[in-house]
N, C-alpha and C positions, 0 to 999 in steps of 0.2 A: 748733481751738475758736473756736466762734462765741459774739456774743452767744446769751443764754439765749432761746427764746420767750416772747413773753409772755401768749400764746395758745394753749391745748393741746386739739386736737380728739380724741377718742376715739369707736372704734366697736364697739356691745358685739357678740360672738360668742358669748354665754352661751346663749343661746335652742338654736342651733345646735349649736355645737364642744364646750357643755358636758353638751347629752345623745345627740348621739353616738357620743359612747364607753360609756356606761351598757349593761352586758347585761338591764337588762329598762328595757319600755318604760315614760312618767309618764303619768297619764292630762292628758289633751289640754287640759281644763279645768283644770288647773291649772300646766301650762305656758303656755295662757293668761292669765290671775293675774301669771307670773311677766310676763311681757312687757305686763302691764297696769301693773305696777307698776313698771316700768322707763320707761316712757314719762312717767313725771312726773317724774321725776331732772332731767330736764335733755338728754339723751342727743338724739341728732341721727339718730343709725341703726342699728336695731340688725335683729343678725340673726335669724332668725325660725328657719328653718330651712333642704335645702338637697332638691334635687328630685334624687335620682340612686338607683339603684338599690334596692329593698325587702328582695332579696332578700341583699346587702352590709351595707346598713346598716336594718337592719329598723326604730331608731330614728326613722329616720325619713320610712316610708311615710304621714304620712294629716298631714305638711306641709301638702298644697294648703288641710285642714279647718282647720288651727290658724290659718291665713291668715284664715279666714272666722269663725274663732270672737273674734279680739283685737277688744277696744275702741282703734279708729285715733287720737291726738293729733295732729291739726293741729302740722305743722312738725318733727316726727319721719321718720324714711323707713324703710319694714321691705321689706330685705331679705330676698333668699334664694343661694343659694350651687348650680351643677350645673358637672356635671361634662364634658359633654358637648353636640353640636347636639338632642338626644331635654332636657332637663334644662330646658336655655334655654328652650326649648316648652311644658314644661309648666309652668315659671315663665310664659310668657307666658297662658297659661290657666286660673293659680287667683286667688279676688278679690283683684284689690289690690295684684301684688307690686310695688316700686320696683326696676326693675332694677338693678343692682347690675353695670353691664357688665362684668368682669374680663376678663380675657385672663390664665391659669395657662403659668409654666412651670416648668421643675425644673431644678436645676445638676446632678441625681447623674442616670443612670438606673437602678439599682436601686431609689430611690425613690417616680420613674416610670411604672416595674413594677408596685410593691404597690402606689399608690392608684391610681391611671388605664389599668394593664394595656393600656400603650405604651414604647417610650424614650419620654428625652429628647428624641429630635430629635424624633422621630415626632411628638409635644406641642410638639412647637415652632413646626412647619408644620402642626398643624390653629388653630393661631393668627390663624393669613392668612382664613382660612376662617369664625372668628370673625367677625374683625375685618366682614368683607368682613357677613355677616349680622346685626352690631349698626349698622353703618351701612344698609342694606336696608330698616332696622326702622324706619330716624331717631334712632337713636343711638349717641354719641361713645362710645369707651370711655372709663370712669371711673380703673381699675387696672391693671396689671402685676403682679403677683404673682411673684417668683422665687422659690420653696416651695428648702427644703435650703441656701439662700444659705451658709451659716456651717459645716455640716458633716450628713452623717449617717451615723446606726444601720450601712446597709446599706454603703452605699457608702463613706466611712473622712471622710479631709478634704474640704472644698472649698478649691482655689486663688480666690482671688481675679478672677483672672480669666476665669473658671468663672463669674464674676456680671457683669465689666463687658462679656464676649461678650455676654451677656444683652441688657444693655442696651443695647449697639453696634446689634444684628439690632432693638431695640425701636425704636428711631431711627429705619432705616433703615427701617421696614417703620410708622410713621407718616407718614412722609417722602414713602413714595411711596407713602401715600391721599390727602396730604391734611390729616391731623388732628392738635390738637395731642397732642399727648405726657400720656401721662396718667402719672399720681400709680404713685413707681414704690413697688415694696412687696420691703421685703428682709423674707422669714419664717426663724427661725430655729426652725422644721418641730420638730425631735425633741432640743432643744434641747444645742443644739454652742456659744451662743457666746462671748466672753467679752466686758468694758468695754474692750481693748485693740482688739478686733480690730471690734470694733461701729465702735469710732474709725477703724477703717482701710478699712475695706469703705463706711462712708460716705462716708465722704471721697474712696473711690474713683469710686462710683457719679459724686455732684455737679463730679469732676474731668473728667468725663464727656460729664453731661447737667448742667448748672450752673442751666438751669431749669426741670428737675423736680422740685416737692415730691414727697421723700421719707417712703415713710412704714412702719413694722414691726410685721410681727407675732410676739411672741415670743411662747416658752413656758418657764415656767418652771421644768423638767424639775430642769434637777441645782443649783438656788437661787437662781442669779442672776441673775432675773427682771427685779428694783429696779433692781441695778447697774448692766443692760445698759439700762435706762429712763435712770440719770443719765448713763452715757456718750454716751448720742440726745440728752440734751437741749443736756446741752455742746457735741455741735454742731447748734445750730439744730431740730430735728427736729424737728416739732410733732404729726403726726398716727402714731396707734396705734391697730390692736385689739386687745382686753381683755375679761376675761371677767368678770363679775361671780363672786363667792366666790371666783374664782381656777376654777372648773369648768372640765371642758375637757381636750385635747389631739386627737391623732390614731386615728382605731383601727387605724391602717399600722403605726405606728412604731418595733412592736418593743421598747415597752417592755408592762410585766404586766400591773400595774393600772391602773383610767381616773385614783385619786389619786398614784401617777409621773408623770402629766405633765398639771398645770392647765398652763395660758394663765395669764398676768401677771392680778393682780387688777384691776377694775375698779376699784373702789372704793381699796385698797391706793394705785397707784397715782397717783389724786385724788390721794388725803392729802399724797402726796409734789409733786406738783407747787404744794398751795398752801403745803406749808413751805415751798416758794421760793419764793413769790409772784407762780407763776403763774394766771393764773387759766383754768378748765376751766367755765364757765360747767355747774355742777354738782352739786345740790344734792347733798354730802357724807350728810348727816344720811339725807334717802330713800334716797340706796341703797343704806347701813348697812340697811336697812329688807328695799329687793330681795332681798341678797344672804342673810337674813336670812332669808327665806323660800324662797329656794332651796335653801338648809339644811335646811327643814324639810320640801322634797316630795324632798330626794333624801333624807333619811331616816340620814344617817348626818355627822358634822362635816367639813365642808371645811376648806380651806386659807388664806384669808381669813383673815390680819390683823385686819387694824382691823374689823371687822364683832363680833368678841369682845371686843376692846378699847377699841375705841369714839376716836371721834377727842378732839381737845384742847383742842373751845369749850368742853368743860364747865368742865376744869381751870383753866384758864385767866380764863374770869367769876368762878370762885369766890375766885380773887387780886385783880381788878382792884381 
């Protein structure tokens, strides 16, 4: 255990990961309004959409048009996800995409096949081409994601060595290209993590790559999202992906409904940090309004807690 971070950075993924899993497409204008609302909360990075096959993920088919519809706020990065070279090129052609240069890895073959239609080894080897492509465009790698880093619905438990082997491979690749090590994200893609395993895996990665910033992409699939964030904070982690109102989930994770596989909820985790005295730079009340807007767009109750219960600010002010 290390000292708690003094500041935690949240990257918002609701507009992409939240809407990709929905069975219907929602109006572009309303999704743009949600992004504009999130832009006013203090978030510094918002993932707008993804450049992937519209046949496979039809709800992301209009991502380029969505980038053209949002009202950008200075100081906010508006990013996108891609899973192959074609997606990267489409992102580069879209209106003003802030290029979030990720490298993507899978800890299990089964999930790699489900999500990327290739083996984990094939996907790993493709990252050499991705990195060279980024460098040719004058872009350094920003992050390296290890998906299913805690376990896989298809492949079962994931040994820590499967994660650290990938981290070492990333270290060697970056050294060979003489580029700084990117942030290393451990992704609990399908909701297997628990707090003690969270600490073990963070510790193992930190021991191998002490200079790398560690980030987490967590899902609250089985109700341990907040507990896992708390454990990570105790390990000094200060970088998290999250989704407004608890939206999201992977459509290829093997879960049933969209509501069963949500990401950790941005406003709930901001509240957790604030209650622990950790700054996030985010206006929680404004974020709650964004969450309520997301719920109105989706048209059903969403999984966030603070958006419904409210923060403690007004109660404390009454008792002051």
